Structures are given as C-alpha cells and as structure tokens.
C-alpha positions as CSV (number, residue, x, y, z in Angstrom):
1,X,-0.2,-0.2,0.1
2,X,2.8,2.7,0.7
3,X,4.4,2.3,-2.5
4,X,1.5,3.0,-4.2
5,X,1.2,5.9,-2.2
6,X,4.9,6.9,-2.9
7,X,3.9,6.5,-6.4
8,X,0.8,8.7,-6.7
9,X,2.6,11.4,-4.5
10,X,5.0,11.7,-7.0
11,X,2.8,11.6,-10.3
12,X,0.7,14.2,-8.9
13,X,3.6,16.2,-7.6
14,X,5.1,16.3,-10.7
15,X,1.6,16.6,-12.9
16,X,0.0,19.0,-11.0
17,X,2.4,21.0,-9.8
18,X,0.0,24.4,-10.5
19,X,-3.0,22.4,-10.1
20,X,-4.7,23.6,-6.7
21,X,-6.8,20.1,-6.6
22,X,-3.5,17.8,-6.1
23,X,-4.1,17.7,-2.7
24,X,-7.7,17.1,-3.1
25,X,-6.8,14.0,-5.5
26,X,-4.2,12.5,-3.0
27,X,-6.2,12.6,0.4
28,X,-8.9,10.8,-1.6
29,X,-6.3,7.9,-3.2
30,X,-5.1,7.9,0.3
31,X,-8.2,7.2,2.2
32,X,-9.3,4.6,-0.5
33,X,-5.5,2.8,0.3
34,X,-5.7,2.7,3.4
35,X,-9.4,2.2,4.5
36,X,-10.1,-0.6,1.7
37,X,-9.7,-3.7,3.2
38,X,-7.7,-6.5,0.9
39,X,-7.7,-10.7,1.7
40,X,-5.8,-13.3,-0.4
41,X,-8.6,-15.3,-0.4
42,X,-12.5,-14.0,0.9
43,X,-12.6,-14.8,4.5
44,X,-15.8,-17.0,3.7
45,X,-13.6,-19.4,1.4
46,X,-11.4,-20.4,3.9
47,X,-13.8,-21.2,6.5
48,X,-15.5,-23.4,3.9
49,X,-12.0,-25.1,2.9
50,X,-11.3,-25.9,6.0
51,X,-14.6,-27.6,6.7
52,X,-13.4,-30.4,4.2
53,X,-16.2,-33.1,2.8
54,X,-13.9,-35.7,2.1
55,X,-11.3,-37.3,4.3
56,X,-7.7,-38.0,3.6
57,X,-8.4,-41.9,4.1
58,X,-11.8,-41.5,1.6
59,X,-9.4,-39.9,-0.8
60,X,-6.8,-42.7,-1.7
61,X,-9.4,-45.5,-1.4
62,X,-10.7,-44.5,-4.4
63,X,-7.3,-45.2,-6.3
64,X,-6.8,-48.3,-8.0
65,X,-2.7,-49.6,-7.9
66,X,-1.2,-48.9,-11.2
67,X,-4.0,-46.6,-12.6
68,X,-4.2,-42.9,-12.9
69,X,-7.6,-41.6,-11.8
70,X,-9.0,-37.7,-12.3
71,X,-11.1,-36.3,-9.9
72,X,-14.0,-34.8,-11.0
73,X,-16.3,-33.8,-7.6
74,X,-15.6,-30.8,-5.8
75,X,-14.4,-32.0,-3.3
76,X,-11.9,-31.0,-0.8
77,X,-9.0,-32.5,1.9
78,X,-7.6,-30.9,4.6
79,X,-4.5,-31.8,6.8
80,X,-1.6,-30.6,8.5
81,X,2.0,-30.8,6.9
82,X,4.4,-33.3,8.6
83,X,7.0,-33.3,5.8
84,X,8.5,-30.8,3.0
85,X,11.8,-30.2,1.0
86,X,13.8,-28.2,4.1
87,X,16.2,-30.6,4.0
88,X,16.1,-31.9,0.4
89,X,15.2,-35.1,1.4
90,X,12.0,-35.0,0.0
91,X,12.1,-33.4,-3.6
92,X,9.6,-31.3,-4.9
93,X,6.8,-32.3,-2.4
94,X,4.7,-32.3,0.8
95,X,3.2,-35.0,2.7
96,X,-0.4,-33.8,4.0
97,X,-1.3,-35.9,7.2
98,X,-5.1,-35.8,8.7
99,X,-6.7,-37.6,11.6
100,X,-7.7,-40.6,9.0
101,X,-4.4,-40.9,6.8
102,X,-1.9,-39.1,4.4
103,X,-1.0,-38.5,0.9
104,X,2.2,-37.2,-0.4
105,X,1.4,-34.3,-2.6
106,X,3.5,-33.3,-5.6
107,X,4.4,-29.6,-6.2
108,X,6.6,-27.6,-9.0
109,X,8.5,-26.2,-6.7
110,X,11.4,-25.3,-4.8
111,X,12.3,-23.7,-1.2
112,X,8.4,-25.1,-0.6
113,X,9.2,-25.1,3.3
114,X,8.9,-21.3,3.1
115,X,5.2,-21.3,2.2
116,X,4.4,-25.0,3.7
117,X,5.9,-25.1,6.6
118,X,5.7,-28.4,9.0
119,X,3.0,-27.8,10.9
120,X,0.9,-25.4,8.8
121,X,-2.8,-26.6,8.4
122,X,-3.9,-26.7,4.6
123,X,-6.5,-27.1,2.6
124,X,-6.7,-28.6,-1.3
125,X,-9.7,-28.1,-3.5
126,X,-9.4,-31.4,-5.7
127,X,-11.4,-31.0,-8.8
128,X,-8.9,-31.2,-12.0
129,X,-6.3,-33.2,-10.1
130,X,-5.0,-36.3,-9.9
131,X,-4.3,-39.5,-8.1
132,X,-1.7,-41.9,-9.1
133,X,0.8,-43.8,-7.8
134,X,4.7,-44.4,-8.1
135,X,6.2,-47.6,-6.8
136,X,3.0,-48.4,-5.0
137,X,3.3,-44.8,-3.1
138,X,-0.1,-43.1,-3.5
139,X,0.3,-38.9,-4.5
140,X,-1.5,-36.3,-5.7
141,X,-0.4,-34.3,-8.6
142,X,-1.9,-32.4,-12.0
143,X,-2.0,-34.8,-14.9
144,X,-0.2,-37.9,-15.9
145,X,3.3,-38.6,-17.5
146,X,4.2,-41.1,-20.2
147,X,7.1,-39.9,-21.2
148,X,8.4,-43.2,-19.9
149,X,6.0,-45.7,-20.5
150,X,7.8,-48.6,-18.1
151,X,7.4,-45.6,-15.2
152,X,4.3,-43.7,-15.8
153,X,3.9,-41.3,-13.1
154,X,2.0,-38.1,-11.9
155,X,3.2,-34.4,-13.5
156,X,3.6,-32.0,-9.3
157,X,1.1,-29.4,-9.7
158,X,2.3,-26.1,-11.2
159,X,3.6,-23.2,-9.1
160,X,1.3,-21.2,-11.2
161,X,-1.3,-23.1,-10.0
162,X,-0.7,-23.6,-6.0
163,X,-2.8,-20.8,-4.8
164,X,-5.6,-22.2,-7.5
165,X,-5.9,-25.6,-5.8
166,X,-4.0,-25.1,-2.1
167,X,-5.3,-23.0,0.6
168,X,-3.0,-22.3,3.5
169,X,-4.4,-22.1,6.9
170,X,-2.4,-21.3,10.4
171,X,0.5,-22.7,11.5
172,X,0.5,-24.8,14.6
173,X,2.5,-27.9,16.0
174,X,3.1,-31.0,14.3
175,X,0.9,-34.4,14.8
176,X,2.0,-36.2,17.3
177,X,3.5,-38.7,15.6
178,X,2.0,-43.0,15.8
179,X,3.6,-45.2,17.8
180,X,4.3,-48.0,16.1
181,X,5.9,-51.5,15.9
182,X,8.0,-52.6,12.7
183,X,5.8,-55.3,11.8
184,X,2.7,-52.8,11.7
185,X,3.8,-50.9,9.0
186,X,1.9,-51.4,5.8
187,X,-0.5,-49.2,3.4
188,X,-2.7,-47.6,6.6
189,X,0.5,-45.7,7.6
190,X,1.4,-44.5,4.0
191,X,2.8,-40.6,4.2
192,X,2.2,-40.3,7.4
193,X,4.4,-39.7,10.4
194,X,5.3,-42.8,12.4
195,X,7.4,-43.8,15.5
196,X,9.9,-46.5,15.9
197,X,11.0,-47.2,19.5
198,X,13.5,-49.2,20.8
199,X,15.5,-49.5,17.3
200,X,18.9,-49.0,15.9
201,X,21.1,-49.4,12.8
202,X,22.7,-53.1,12.3
203,X,25.7,-53.0,12.8
204,X,27.1,-52.9,9.6
205,X,25.2,-49.3,8.9
206,X,26.3,-48.1,12.3
207,X,29.0,-44.8,11.6
208,X,28.3,-45.0,8.4
209,X,26.8,-41.9,5.9
210,X,23.4,-41.8,5.5
211,X,23.9,-41.2,1.8
212,X,26.4,-40.4,-0.9
213,X,26.4,-36.6,-0.3
214,X,29.5,-36.5,-3.3
215,X,27.5,-38.6,-6.1
216,X,24.3,-37.0,-4.9
217,X,22.9,-41.0,-4.8
218,X,20.4,-42.0,-2.4
219,X,21.1,-44.9,0.2
220,X,19.7,-47.4,2.3
221,X,20.5,-48.0,5.6
222,X,18.3,-51.0,7.8
223,X,17.0,-50.4,10.8
224,X,15.9,-53.3,13.2
225,X,14.2,-53.8,16.8
226,X,15.2,-56.1,19.4
227,X,13.5,-59.2,17.9
228,X,15.2,-58.9,14.6
229,X,12.6,-57.1,12.3
230,X,14.3,-54.7,10.1
231,X,13.0,-52.0,7.9
232,X,15.1,-49.5,5.3
233,X,15.7,-45.9,5.9
234,X,16.2,-44.4,3.0
235,X,17.8,-41.0,2.4
236,X,18.9,-38.7,-0.9
237,X,22.1,-37.8,-1.9
238,X,20.8,-34.4,-2.3
239,X,19.7,-34.2,1.6
240,X,21.9,-30.8,4.0
241,X,22.4,-34.2,6.3
242,X,23.2,-37.0,4.0
243,X,27.2,-36.9,5.1
244,X,26.3,-37.3,8.8
245,X,27.1,-40.9,10.1
246,X,24.9,-42.8,11.6
247,X,24.9,-43.5,15.3
248,X,25.8,-46.4,16.6
249,X,23.2,-46.9,19.9
250,X,19.5,-47.7,20.6
251,X,16.7,-45.4,20.9
252,X,13.7,-43.9,18.8
253,X,13.3,-43.0,15.1
254,X,10.1,-41.3,13.7
255,X,9.7,-40.8,9.9
256,X,7.2,-40.6,6.9
257,X,6.4,-44.0,6.1
258,X,6.7,-44.9,2.4
259,X,7.1,-48.0,0.3
260,X,8.6,-48.5,-3.5
261,X,7.5,-51.8,-4.3
262,X,7.2,-54.2,-1.8
263,X,10.2,-52.4,0.0
264,X,8.7,-51.2,3.0
265,X,10.8,-47.7,4.1
266,X,11.0,-44.6,6.3
267,X,12.3,-41.2,5.5
268,X,13.4,-38.9,7.9
269,X,12.8,-34.8,7.7
270,X,16.7,-34.0,9.2
271,X,18.5,-36.0,12.1
272,X,16.5,-34.5,14.8
273,X,14.3,-37.4,13.9
274,X,16.5,-40.2,15.3
275,X,17.2,-40.0,19.1
276,X,19.6,-43.1,19.5
277,X,21.2,-42.6,23.1
278,X,20.8,-46.1,24.6
279,X,22.9,-49.3,24.7
280,X,21.8,-51.3,22.2
281,X,19.9,-55.1,22.7
282,X,22.0,-57.9,23.3
C-alpha cells in the first residue's frame, strides 16, 4: 500500500505542481488505499475450505494401484503438513496428514518449506487433480506423465497453480507421531508420521553416512528392533545431512512411512528425527 501511495505522490507532484486540486486528489486516494480491506482469499472461502467434505483416507481409497484417476467432483481435503523439502530429503513434494491418513502431494517448486512449513494447516481443492502411485506410493498431482512408459508417474502441480488448488491456514505444531512397531507398518500408514521405539541401525550400517553426498546418490540403511525385524531408512544424496554418520546406539526414530514396490521404508525430515542414546539390545 505504501509503495502505491509513494508512486501516487510523485505522480501528482510531477503532473499537478500548478494544480490546486492535487492535494484533494491525493487525500481521496490515500483514504481509499488505507481504508479498503484486502484479502488474498475471501474469509468465507477459507472457512469453507477448512470444513472439508472428504478425508484423506476416503480419497486414497478411490485409487486403484497402477492406474490414474482424475478427480471430477468439487471436494476438498484438509490436513497438516508433516514433511516438506526443508532439508532436500523430500523432492518437489509435501506430505499432508489428517486424522484418517496421509498423502504425498507433488508440487513443482523449490523451497516449498517457506510456503508450506511443517505444522501448517492447508486445504486442497481436488477438482481437476489426479490420483496416482509411484512404486505403490499413492500421490496427488496435476496430470499423467507418460514420457517413460515403463514407469508412468504424476506431473507435479505447477507453481503458477498452487494458489488455485491450495489454501493456506495457520501454523501450529505438527501432529504427534503415531507409535508403531516395524511389523505393524503397512499401506494404512502411507505418508504418515510414525515413531519406532527401541530400534537401532544394524551393525553393518553404523558409523556410515546416511547417503552418498559426493555423488548425490540415495542410499538405504537398515533399521532393526530387538526382535530382529528390519525396515529400510531411505535418504537422498541431496539431503543436507547426507554426509552425517549414523549413530551406533539404540533409541527412537520418527519418519514418514513410504513404500517402493514391495519394499517398506522410512524417510526422516532431518537427523533430529533420530534419538539413539541408549545401549543396544544384546
């Protein structure tokens, strides 16, 4: 508003130096700029958006693995952001979770964490978007990419359309991670924040880097519990903590549950998701 006002002041003084009505015009414009309310989105639409008519669980239940479905109805889902690209371990995507489930949303932008920080409540207008899966991980995107017929995938939502489909709400705390056992993890936990207790990296993977930072290559490290159950921890070579070495002790691990084919895996947001300070199981 003040930039507009400054521009108008200069314009009036340049063109109306001899005009006795210049200040009258300026006063009227000033009152209009100061007193006219401005909203990015009408408040009524924000209220409506955060009273969603569809849960994430209901949405993902409509997907058939290996297929793509365009959403035709004017439904809305809402949830809280539980992961984004802040550490570059998630690429061009955010993870949205409500009380019923979670879903990965593909977005064609960088520094998404600036607009969609963890803990922010957002609503997504579904009409026109597509459901699909990549390696059996269910995702939401803007269209179908058939450039590689062997591995069709979803196009991310273009940055120019973010505001058309996504309504931002307040930022609060992230949901509490769901406490689970390795053996309990399955598709009903896809794209949700979970926590494992009394787990550790297998001995062969302790003191190793989370990923290959030099060659920007993703790596798998194996996590196990005291009963010998295993799960993969997947980390991108672009993650800003890729070169950090894994701990040798036992403790807790929080992460987003994901899958690739038949492989169950966890993805952490940063190393703060791992707290391993206790003696290992014998």
